C-alpha atoms as an extended CHARMM CRD file, in Angstrom:
* protein
*
       246  EXT
         1         1  UNK       CA             75.3930000000      235.5070000000      168.0970000000  PROA      1               0.0000000000
         2         2  UNK       CA             75.2880000000      238.5580000000      165.9160000000  PROA      2               0.0000000000
         3         3  UNK       CA             78.1430000000      237.1560000000      163.8490000000  PROA      3               0.0000000000
         4         4  UNK       CA             76.5270000000      233.7290000000      163.5720000000  PROA      4               0.0000000000
         5         5  UNK       CA             73.2290000000      235.2500000000      162.7030000000  PROA      5               0.0000000000
         6         6  UNK       CA             74.8640000000      237.3740000000      160.0320000000  PROA      6               0.0000000000
         7         7  UNK       CA             76.6820000000      234.4160000000      158.6500000000  PROA      7               0.0000000000
         8         8  UNK       CA             73.4810000000      232.4080000000      158.6100000000  PROA      8               0.0000000000
         9         9  UNK       CA             71.6730000000      235.2810000000      156.9810000000  PROA      9               0.0000000000
        10        10  UNK       CA             74.3520000000      235.6220000000      154.3810000000  PROA      10              0.0000000000
        11        11  UNK       CA             74.4200000000      231.8960000000      153.6980000000  PROA      11              0.0000000000
        12        12  UNK       CA             70.6850000000      231.4100000000      153.5730000000  PROA      12              0.0000000000
        13        13  UNK       CA             70.1540000000      233.0820000000      150.1880000000  PROA      13              0.0000000000
        14        14  UNK       CA             72.9040000000      231.0120000000      148.6390000000  PROA      14              0.0000000000
        15        15  UNK       CA             71.4750000000      227.7760000000      150.0410000000  PROA      15              0.0000000000
        16        16  UNK       CA             68.0490000000      228.7970000000      148.9550000000  PROA      16              0.0000000000
        17        17  UNK       CA             69.2980000000      229.5900000000      145.4980000000  PROA      17              0.0000000000
        18        18  UNK       CA             71.0650000000      226.2650000000      145.1930000000  PROA      18              0.0000000000
        19        19  UNK       CA             68.0060000000      224.4910000000      146.5190000000  PROA      19              0.0000000000
        20        20  UNK       CA             65.8700000000      226.3530000000      144.0220000000  PROA      20              0.0000000000
        21        21  UNK       CA             68.2150000000      225.4370000000      141.2290000000  PROA      21              0.0000000000
        22        22  UNK       CA             68.1230000000      221.7560000000      142.2820000000  PROA      22              0.0000000000
        23        23  UNK       CA             64.3970000000      221.8370000000      142.4800000000  PROA      23              0.0000000000
        24        24  UNK       CA             64.2140000000      223.4360000000      139.0290000000  PROA      24              0.0000000000
        25        25  UNK       CA             66.4590000000      220.8080000000      137.5670000000  PROA      25              0.0000000000
        26        26  UNK       CA             64.3590000000      218.0970000000      139.2040000000  PROA      26              0.0000000000
        27        27  UNK       CA             61.1520000000      219.5690000000      137.8410000000  PROA      27              0.0000000000
        28        28  UNK       CA             62.5830000000      220.0770000000      134.4090000000  PROA      28              0.0000000000
        29        29  UNK       CA             63.8340000000      216.4960000000      134.4250000000  PROA      29              0.0000000000
        30        30  UNK       CA             60.3910000000      215.2620000000      135.3450000000  PROA      30              0.0000000000
        31        31  UNK       CA             58.6130000000      217.4040000000      132.7400000000  PROA      31              0.0000000000
        32        32  UNK       CA             61.0680000000      216.6940000000      129.9060000000  PROA      32              0.0000000000
        33        33  UNK       CA             59.5310000000      213.9720000000      127.7260000000  PROA      33              0.0000000000
        34        34  UNK       CA             61.4580000000      210.7900000000      127.4240000000  PROA      34              0.0000000000
        35        35  UNK       CA             62.3140000000      209.9590000000      123.7970000000  PROA      35              0.0000000000
        36        36  UNK       CA             63.7480000000      206.6450000000      122.5710000000  PROA      36              0.0000000000
        37        37  UNK       CA             66.8420000000      206.8720000000      120.5340000000  PROA      37              0.0000000000
        38        38  UNK       CA             65.3340000000      204.4270000000      118.0270000000  PROA      38              0.0000000000
        39        39  UNK       CA             62.4020000000      205.6030000000      115.9330000000  PROA      39              0.0000000000
        40        40  UNK       CA             59.1540000000      203.6260000000      116.1800000000  PROA      40              0.0000000000
        41        41  UNK       CA             58.6090000000      201.2220000000      113.2550000000  PROA      41              0.0000000000
        42        42  UNK       CA             56.6780000000      202.6230000000      110.3470000000  PROA      42              0.0000000000
        43        43  UNK       CA             53.4330000000      201.0140000000      109.3370000000  PROA      43              0.0000000000
        44        44  UNK       CA             53.8870000000      198.7460000000      106.3100000000  PROA      44              0.0000000000
        45        45  UNK       CA             51.7650000000      199.2470000000      103.2810000000  PROA      45              0.0000000000
        46        46  UNK       CA             49.1800000000      196.6010000000      102.3950000000  PROA      46              0.0000000000
        47        47  UNK       CA             50.9590000000      195.7160000000       99.1350000000  PROA      47              0.0000000000
        48        48  UNK       CA             54.2680000000      195.1680000000      100.9410000000  PROA      48              0.0000000000
        49        49  UNK       CA             52.5520000000      192.9990000000      103.5560000000  PROA      49              0.0000000000
        50        50  UNK       CA             50.9730000000      190.8940000000      100.8210000000  PROA      50              0.0000000000
        51        51  UNK       CA             54.3340000000      190.4730000000       99.1410000000  PROA      51              0.0000000000
        52        52  UNK       CA             55.9010000000      189.3180000000      102.4030000000  PROA      52              0.0000000000
        53        53  UNK       CA             53.0480000000      186.8920000000      103.1300000000  PROA      53              0.0000000000
        54        54  UNK       CA             53.0410000000      185.5100000000       99.5710000000  PROA      54              0.0000000000
        55        55  UNK       CA             54.8530000000      182.1520000000       99.4410000000  PROA      55              0.0000000000
        56        56  UNK       CA             58.0210000000      182.1990000000       97.4630000000  PROA      56              0.0000000000
        57        57  UNK       CA             57.9870000000      180.2380000000       94.1940000000  PROA      57              0.0000000000
        58        58  UNK       CA             60.9800000000      178.2360000000       93.2590000000  PROA      58              0.0000000000
        59        59  UNK       CA             61.8940000000      178.6480000000       89.6320000000  PROA      59              0.0000000000
        60        60  UNK       CA             63.1070000000      175.5950000000       87.8110000000  PROA      60              0.0000000000
        61        61  UNK       CA             66.4170000000      175.9480000000       86.0560000000  PROA      61              0.0000000000
        62        62  UNK       CA             66.3050000000      176.7910000000       82.3550000000  PROA      62              0.0000000000
        63        63  UNK       CA             67.9160000000      173.4640000000       81.4630000000  PROA      63              0.0000000000
        64        64  UNK       CA             65.2060000000      171.4500000000       83.2500000000  PROA      64              0.0000000000
        65        65  UNK       CA             62.4950000000      173.5300000000       81.5650000000  PROA      65              0.0000000000
        66        66  UNK       CA             64.0230000000      172.8440000000       78.1630000000  PROA      66              0.0000000000
        67        67  UNK       CA             64.1510000000      169.1210000000       78.9360000000  PROA      67              0.0000000000
        68        68  UNK       CA             60.5100000000      169.1130000000       80.0660000000  PROA      68              0.0000000000
        69        69  UNK       CA             59.4190000000      170.9360000000       76.8980000000  PROA      69              0.0000000000
        70        70  UNK       CA             61.4010000000      168.4920000000       74.7770000000  PROA      70              0.0000000000
        71        71  UNK       CA             59.8150000000      165.5100000000       76.5400000000  PROA      71              0.0000000000
        72        72  UNK       CA             56.3350000000      167.0130000000       76.1370000000  PROA      72              0.0000000000
        73        73  UNK       CA             56.9420000000      167.5620000000       72.4160000000  PROA      73              0.0000000000
        74        74  UNK       CA             58.0920000000      163.9500000000       72.0500000000  PROA      74              0.0000000000
        75        75  UNK       CA             54.9740000000      162.7150000000       73.8440000000  PROA      75              0.0000000000
        76        76  UNK       CA             52.7390000000      164.8170000000       71.6000000000  PROA      76              0.0000000000
        77        77  UNK       CA             54.5030000000      163.5740000000       68.4630000000  PROA      77              0.0000000000
        78        78  UNK       CA             54.2110000000      159.9710000000       69.6550000000  PROA      78              0.0000000000
        79        79  UNK       CA             50.5100000000      160.4580000000       70.3720000000  PROA      79              0.0000000000
        80        80  UNK       CA             49.9690000000      161.7930000000       66.8510000000  PROA      80              0.0000000000
        81        81  UNK       CA             52.0050000000      159.0680000000       65.1440000000  PROA      81              0.0000000000
        82        82  UNK       CA             50.7830000000      156.1480000000       67.2400000000  PROA      82              0.0000000000
        83        83  UNK       CA             48.1050000000      154.0360000000       65.5520000000  PROA      83              0.0000000000
        84        84  UNK       CA             44.6260000000      153.6700000000       66.9810000000  PROA      84              0.0000000000
        85        85  UNK       CA             43.8120000000      150.8220000000       69.3580000000  PROA      85              0.0000000000
        86        86  UNK       CA             41.2020000000      149.6060000000       66.8810000000  PROA      86              0.0000000000
        87        87  UNK       CA             42.6880000000      148.3960000000       63.6110000000  PROA      87              0.0000000000
        88        88  UNK       CA             42.1650000000      150.7330000000       60.6570000000  PROA      88              0.0000000000
        89        89  UNK       CA             44.3230000000      150.7660000000       57.5500000000  PROA      89              0.0000000000
        90        90  UNK       CA             44.6680000000      151.8800000000       53.9300000000  PROA      90              0.0000000000
        91        91  UNK       CA             46.3000000000      149.4640000000       51.4690000000  PROA      91              0.0000000000
        92        92  UNK       CA             47.5680000000      149.3780000000       47.8970000000  PROA      92              0.0000000000
        93        93  UNK       CA             47.9810000000      146.1070000000       45.9890000000  PROA      93              0.0000000000
        94        94  UNK       CA             51.3790000000      146.5160000000       44.3280000000  PROA      94              0.0000000000
        95        95  UNK       CA             51.0940000000      143.8310000000       41.5460000000  PROA      95              0.0000000000
        96        96  UNK       CA             47.7410000000      145.2460000000       40.4240000000  PROA      96              0.0000000000
        97        97  UNK       CA             49.2600000000      148.7140000000       40.2350000000  PROA      97              0.0000000000
        98        98  UNK       CA             52.1740000000      147.3230000000       38.1850000000  PROA      98              0.0000000000
        99        99  UNK       CA             49.6390000000      146.0850000000       35.5840000000  PROA      99              0.0000000000
       100       100  UNK       CA             47.9850000000      149.5240000000       35.3690000000  PROA      100             0.0000000000
       101       101  UNK       CA             45.0800000000      148.5570000000       37.6180000000  PROA      101             0.0000000000
       102       102  UNK       CA             44.8240000000      151.3330000000       40.1830000000  PROA      102             0.0000000000
       103       103  UNK       CA             43.4740000000      150.2140000000       43.5240000000  PROA      103             0.0000000000
       104       104  UNK       CA             42.8700000000      151.2570000000       47.0830000000  PROA      104             0.0000000000
       105       105  UNK       CA             41.5680000000      149.2400000000       49.9980000000  PROA      105             0.0000000000
       106       106  UNK       CA             40.2260000000      150.3210000000       53.3600000000  PROA      106             0.0000000000
       107       107  UNK       CA             40.0210000000      147.9080000000       56.2970000000  PROA      107             0.0000000000
       108       108  UNK       CA             38.6110000000      148.5330000000       59.7620000000  PROA      108             0.0000000000
       109       109  UNK       CA             37.9640000000      146.5200000000       62.8910000000  PROA      109             0.0000000000
       110       110  UNK       CA             34.3500000000      145.5910000000       63.6220000000  PROA      110             0.0000000000
       111       111  UNK       CA             34.7840000000      143.2240000000       66.5720000000  PROA      111             0.0000000000
       112       112  UNK       CA             37.2890000000      141.7210000000       68.9800000000  PROA      112             0.0000000000
       113       113  UNK       CA             38.8310000000      139.5340000000       66.2570000000  PROA      113             0.0000000000
       114       114  UNK       CA             36.9400000000      140.6440000000       63.1220000000  PROA      114             0.0000000000
       115       115  UNK       CA             37.6480000000      143.1980000000       60.3980000000  PROA      115             0.0000000000
       116       116  UNK       CA             36.0290000000      144.2030000000       57.1000000000  PROA      116             0.0000000000
       117       117  UNK       CA             38.1930000000      144.8640000000       54.0420000000  PROA      117             0.0000000000
       118       118  UNK       CA             36.7990000000      146.7040000000       50.9940000000  PROA      118             0.0000000000
       119       119  UNK       CA             39.1690000000      146.9070000000       48.0090000000  PROA      119             0.0000000000
       120       120  UNK       CA             38.2260000000      149.0240000000       44.9980000000  PROA      120             0.0000000000
       121       121  UNK       CA             39.9880000000      148.4860000000       41.6490000000  PROA      121             0.0000000000
       122       122  UNK       CA             39.7720000000      150.5000000000       38.4420000000  PROA      122             0.0000000000
       123       123  UNK       CA             41.6210000000      150.8990000000       35.1410000000  PROA      123             0.0000000000
       124       124  UNK       CA             40.8990000000      153.0320000000       32.0570000000  PROA      124             0.0000000000
       125       125  UNK       CA             44.0440000000      152.5120000000       29.9970000000  PROA      125             0.0000000000
       126       126  UNK       CA             45.6430000000      149.7820000000       27.8590000000  PROA      126             0.0000000000
       127       127  UNK       CA             49.0070000000      148.1380000000       28.4050000000  PROA      127             0.0000000000
       128       128  UNK       CA             49.7460000000      147.9070000000       24.6540000000  PROA      128             0.0000000000
       129       129  UNK       CA             47.8030000000      148.2700000000       21.4090000000  PROA      129             0.0000000000
       130       130  UNK       CA             46.7330000000      144.6040000000       21.6760000000  PROA      130             0.0000000000
       131       131  UNK       CA             46.6130000000      144.1160000000       25.4360000000  PROA      131             0.0000000000
       132       132  UNK       CA             44.6650000000      145.9860000000       28.0340000000  PROA      132             0.0000000000
       133       133  UNK       CA             42.3720000000      145.6470000000       31.0250000000  PROA      133             0.0000000000
       134       134  UNK       CA             39.6590000000      148.2070000000       31.5980000000  PROA      134             0.0000000000
       135       135  UNK       CA             37.6060000000      147.4800000000       34.6690000000  PROA      135             0.0000000000
       136       136  UNK       CA             35.7910000000      148.6810000000       37.7440000000  PROA      136             0.0000000000
       137       137  UNK       CA             35.6560000000      146.0320000000       40.4710000000  PROA      137             0.0000000000
       138       138  UNK       CA             34.8960000000      145.7040000000       44.1570000000  PROA      138             0.0000000000
       139       139  UNK       CA             35.5530000000      142.7130000000       46.4220000000  PROA      139             0.0000000000
       140       140  UNK       CA             34.4740000000      143.2150000000       50.0630000000  PROA      140             0.0000000000
       141       141  UNK       CA             35.7390000000      140.6370000000       52.5400000000  PROA      141             0.0000000000
       142       142  UNK       CA             35.0420000000      139.7490000000       56.1870000000  PROA      142             0.0000000000
       143       143  UNK       CA             38.1580000000      138.5880000000       58.0600000000  PROA      143             0.0000000000
       144       144  UNK       CA             38.7780000000      136.6100000000       61.2220000000  PROA      144             0.0000000000
       145       145  UNK       CA             42.1030000000      137.0520000000       63.0410000000  PROA      145             0.0000000000
       146       146  UNK       CA             43.0370000000      134.1670000000       65.3950000000  PROA      146             0.0000000000
       147       147  UNK       CA             44.1240000000      135.2880000000       68.8440000000  PROA      147             0.0000000000
       148       148  UNK       CA             41.9790000000      138.4400000000       68.6290000000  PROA      148             0.0000000000
       149       149  UNK       CA             44.8790000000      140.4160000000       67.2160000000  PROA      149             0.0000000000
       150       150  UNK       CA             43.5710000000      142.2690000000       64.1220000000  PROA      150             0.0000000000
       151       151  UNK       CA             46.2960000000      143.7070000000       61.9380000000  PROA      151             0.0000000000
       152       152  UNK       CA             49.0000000000      141.2700000000       63.0030000000  PROA      152             0.0000000000
       153       153  UNK       CA             49.7550000000      137.7270000000       61.8170000000  PROA      153             0.0000000000
       154       154  UNK       CA             47.3920000000      135.2350000000       60.1620000000  PROA      154             0.0000000000
       155       155  UNK       CA             43.8060000000      135.7780000000       59.0440000000  PROA      155             0.0000000000
       156       156  UNK       CA             41.0270000000      133.8960000000       57.2300000000  PROA      156             0.0000000000
       157       157  UNK       CA             38.4950000000      135.6360000000       55.0320000000  PROA      157             0.0000000000
       158       158  UNK       CA             35.2640000000      135.2130000000       53.0720000000  PROA      158             0.0000000000
       159       159  UNK       CA             34.5290000000      137.5730000000       50.1770000000  PROA      159             0.0000000000
       160       160  UNK       CA             32.1050000000      138.4220000000       47.3750000000  PROA      160             0.0000000000
       161       161  UNK       CA             32.9960000000      139.9540000000       44.0070000000  PROA      161             0.0000000000
       162       162  UNK       CA             31.4540000000      142.2440000000       41.4130000000  PROA      162             0.0000000000
       163       163  UNK       CA             33.2210000000      143.5770000000       38.3020000000  PROA      163             0.0000000000
       164       164  UNK       CA             32.5620000000      145.2540000000       34.9740000000  PROA      164             0.0000000000
       165       165  UNK       CA             35.3070000000      144.5800000000       32.4400000000  PROA      165             0.0000000000
       166       166  UNK       CA             36.5480000000      145.1840000000       28.9120000000  PROA      166             0.0000000000
       167       167  UNK       CA             39.6470000000      143.0480000000       28.2470000000  PROA      167             0.0000000000
       168       168  UNK       CA             41.7710000000      143.1810000000       25.1000000000  PROA      168             0.0000000000
       169       169  UNK       CA             43.9990000000      140.1600000000       24.6200000000  PROA      169             0.0000000000
       170       170  UNK       CA             45.6920000000      139.1180000000       21.3690000000  PROA      170             0.0000000000
       171       171  UNK       CA             43.0460000000      138.7540000000       18.6510000000  PROA      171             0.0000000000
       172       172  UNK       CA             39.9250000000      139.0690000000       20.8050000000  PROA      172             0.0000000000
       173       173  UNK       CA             38.2380000000      141.6030000000       23.0710000000  PROA      173             0.0000000000
       174       174  UNK       CA             35.9400000000      140.4750000000       25.8820000000  PROA      174             0.0000000000
       175       175  UNK       CA             33.3310000000      142.8050000000       27.3230000000  PROA      175             0.0000000000
       176       176  UNK       CA             30.8700000000      142.1500000000       30.1320000000  PROA      176             0.0000000000
       177       177  UNK       CA             27.2710000000      142.0720000000       28.9530000000  PROA      177             0.0000000000
       178       178  UNK       CA             24.1990000000      142.6880000000       31.0660000000  PROA      178             0.0000000000
       179       179  UNK       CA             25.0690000000      141.7410000000       34.6470000000  PROA      179             0.0000000000
       180       180  UNK       CA             28.6230000000      142.2290000000       35.9200000000  PROA      180             0.0000000000
       181       181  UNK       CA             30.8880000000      139.3480000000       36.8550000000  PROA      181             0.0000000000
       182       182  UNK       CA             29.6670000000      138.0450000000       40.2060000000  PROA      182             0.0000000000
       183       183  UNK       CA             31.3430000000      135.5880000000       42.5770000000  PROA      183             0.0000000000
       184       184  UNK       CA             32.2700000000      134.5140000000       46.0900000000  PROA      184             0.0000000000
       185       185  UNK       CA             35.1900000000      132.7500000000       47.7550000000  PROA      185             0.0000000000
       186       186  UNK       CA             37.4590000000      132.2940000000       50.7510000000  PROA      186             0.0000000000
       187       187  UNK       CA             41.0040000000      133.4630000000       51.3580000000  PROA      187             0.0000000000
       188       188  UNK       CA             44.0290000000      133.2400000000       53.6220000000  PROA      188             0.0000000000
       189       189  UNK       CA             46.5070000000      135.9700000000       54.3990000000  PROA      189             0.0000000000
       190       190  UNK       CA             49.3270000000      137.1240000000       56.6140000000  PROA      190             0.0000000000
       191       191  UNK       CA             50.2030000000      140.5980000000       57.8340000000  PROA      191             0.0000000000
       192       192  UNK       CA             53.8300000000      141.6250000000       58.4970000000  PROA      192             0.0000000000
       193       193  UNK       CA             54.5370000000      144.7990000000       60.5110000000  PROA      193             0.0000000000
       194       194  UNK       CA             57.6370000000      146.8950000000       59.8130000000  PROA      194             0.0000000000
       195       195  UNK       CA             56.7230000000      149.7610000000       62.1860000000  PROA      195             0.0000000000
       196       196  UNK       CA             53.6440000000      150.5610000000       64.2770000000  PROA      196             0.0000000000
       197       197  UNK       CA             52.1880000000      152.2700000000       61.1900000000  PROA      197             0.0000000000
       198       198  UNK       CA             53.6810000000      150.5460000000       58.1450000000  PROA      198             0.0000000000
       199       199  UNK       CA             53.4850000000      146.9190000000       57.0850000000  PROA      199             0.0000000000
       200       200  UNK       CA             52.8980000000      144.4420000000       54.2620000000  PROA      200             0.0000000000
       201       201  UNK       CA             50.0380000000      142.0440000000       53.6310000000  PROA      201             0.0000000000
       202       202  UNK       CA             50.1450000000      138.8110000000       51.6410000000  PROA      202             0.0000000000
       203       203  UNK       CA             46.8940000000      137.1200000000       50.6690000000  PROA      203             0.0000000000
       204       204  UNK       CA             45.4470000000      134.5990000000       48.2360000000  PROA      204             0.0000000000
       205       205  UNK       CA             41.8870000000      133.3930000000       47.6970000000  PROA      205             0.0000000000
       206       206  UNK       CA             39.8540000000      131.0210000000       45.5860000000  PROA      206             0.0000000000
       207       207  UNK       CA             36.1900000000      130.7120000000       44.7700000000  PROA      207             0.0000000000
       208       208  UNK       CA             33.4380000000      130.7070000000       42.1690000000  PROA      208             0.0000000000
       209       209  UNK       CA             32.4860000000      133.4000000000       39.6360000000  PROA      209             0.0000000000
       210       210  UNK       CA             29.8610000000      133.6560000000       36.9220000000  PROA      210             0.0000000000
       211       211  UNK       CA             30.3440000000      135.9820000000       33.9570000000  PROA      211             0.0000000000
       212       212  UNK       CA             28.3890000000      136.7570000000       30.8150000000  PROA      212             0.0000000000
       213       213  UNK       CA             30.2860000000      138.5330000000       28.0390000000  PROA      213             0.0000000000
       214       214  UNK       CA             30.4190000000      139.4570000000       24.3510000000  PROA      214             0.0000000000
       215       215  UNK       CA             33.4550000000      138.6750000000       22.1920000000  PROA      215             0.0000000000
       216       216  UNK       CA             34.7260000000      141.0690000000       19.4940000000  PROA      216             0.0000000000
       217       217  UNK       CA             37.6100000000      141.2330000000       17.0530000000  PROA      217             0.0000000000
       218       218  UNK       CA             40.4510000000      143.1020000000       18.7220000000  PROA      218             0.0000000000
       219       219  UNK       CA             40.5790000000      146.0170000000       16.2650000000  PROA      219             0.0000000000
       220       220  UNK       CA             39.0410000000      149.4650000000       16.2610000000  PROA      220             0.0000000000
       221       221  UNK       CA             35.2630000000      149.0580000000       15.9670000000  PROA      221             0.0000000000
       222       222  UNK       CA             35.7790000000      145.3140000000       15.6490000000  PROA      222             0.0000000000
       223       223  UNK       CA             32.7230000000      143.2620000000       14.7900000000  PROA      223             0.0000000000
       224       224  UNK       CA             31.0200000000      141.0710000000       17.3820000000  PROA      224             0.0000000000
       225       225  UNK       CA             31.9560000000      137.4170000000       17.0500000000  PROA      225             0.0000000000
       226       226  UNK       CA             29.6100000000      135.8600000000       19.6000000000  PROA      226             0.0000000000
       227       227  UNK       CA             28.3000000000      136.0490000000       23.1310000000  PROA      227             0.0000000000
       228       228  UNK       CA             28.9570000000      133.5580000000       25.8400000000  PROA      228             0.0000000000
       229       229  UNK       CA             28.9360000000      132.9150000000       29.5720000000  PROA      229             0.0000000000
       230       230  UNK       CA             31.2430000000      131.0710000000       31.8660000000  PROA      230             0.0000000000
       231       231  UNK       CA             31.3320000000      129.4670000000       35.2990000000  PROA      231             0.0000000000
       232       232  UNK       CA             34.7130000000      129.9080000000       36.8330000000  PROA      232             0.0000000000
       233       233  UNK       CA             36.3380000000      128.0280000000       39.7430000000  PROA      233             0.0000000000
       234       234  UNK       CA             39.8340000000      128.9800000000       40.8230000000  PROA      234             0.0000000000
       235       235  UNK       CA             42.0100000000      131.7910000000       42.1130000000  PROA      235             0.0000000000
       236       236  UNK       CA             39.9500000000      134.9470000000       42.4020000000  PROA      236             0.0000000000
       237       237  UNK       CA             41.9510000000      137.0280000000       44.8430000000  PROA      237             0.0000000000
       238       238  UNK       CA             45.7020000000      137.5920000000       45.2680000000  PROA      238             0.0000000000
       239       239  UNK       CA             47.8750000000      140.4150000000       46.4330000000  PROA      239             0.0000000000
       240       240  UNK       CA             51.0260000000      141.8110000000       47.9620000000  PROA      240             0.0000000000
       241       241  UNK       CA             49.8370000000      145.0230000000       49.5580000000  PROA      241             0.0000000000
       242       242  UNK       CA             51.5880000000      147.9440000000       51.1800000000  PROA      242             0.0000000000
       243       243  UNK       CA             49.6790000000      148.8160000000       54.3650000000  PROA      243             0.0000000000
       244       244  UNK       CA             49.4460000000      152.0390000000       56.3510000000  PROA      244             0.0000000000
       245       245  UNK       CA             47.7390000000      151.7350000000       59.7280000000  PROA      245             0.0000000000
       246       246  UNK       CA             46.3560000000      154.8430000000       61.4380000000  PROA      246             0.0000000000
């Protein structure tokens, strides 16, 4: 008994120590905070969150952009060059210009199939020492275009005339006196289109004109021979005109 008691007494401290150590380890294991090997995610900044939420924009290739710009430029150029839906045009009568009679005509659409043409003619120079035409004339005309297609194809017109003149021809010089030459007539014409903007117009007209004039010798300060007046029936309008439509 004494031996067993001694053995038990001797073994008790060791068991107690080991038990204490186990208890200490258990306590320390329970107290030791548990840490994850992976760090918690950081909070994202507001700007980064906005960038992530912002939808991604797809950029078009440089070649497609260049093509789009080229097409847009073509469309703009075509819009500038294309004529207006309503007919408007400037014209020059080429034969008149060849005989030193400068001229310019403006025509514009006034209705579905109607236009108004106002040609102005002027000349202040002589062709030769014995031949010359000095004049200021205007001949407005209303035109009807069949098929309601102004500026293309056939047309019929009615016009009035007014002109001041001083004509030198061979031995005589004729100068309007008092009232200008005044007249009226009808005409027919045809418009040919080369491009949407450029074309040519052919026209001829006939009618009546009354003129009162003085006749002089065709020399410098030539004396007056007589005065006269005349009623005229015949061709009073003709032209081959270059047309620019805008």
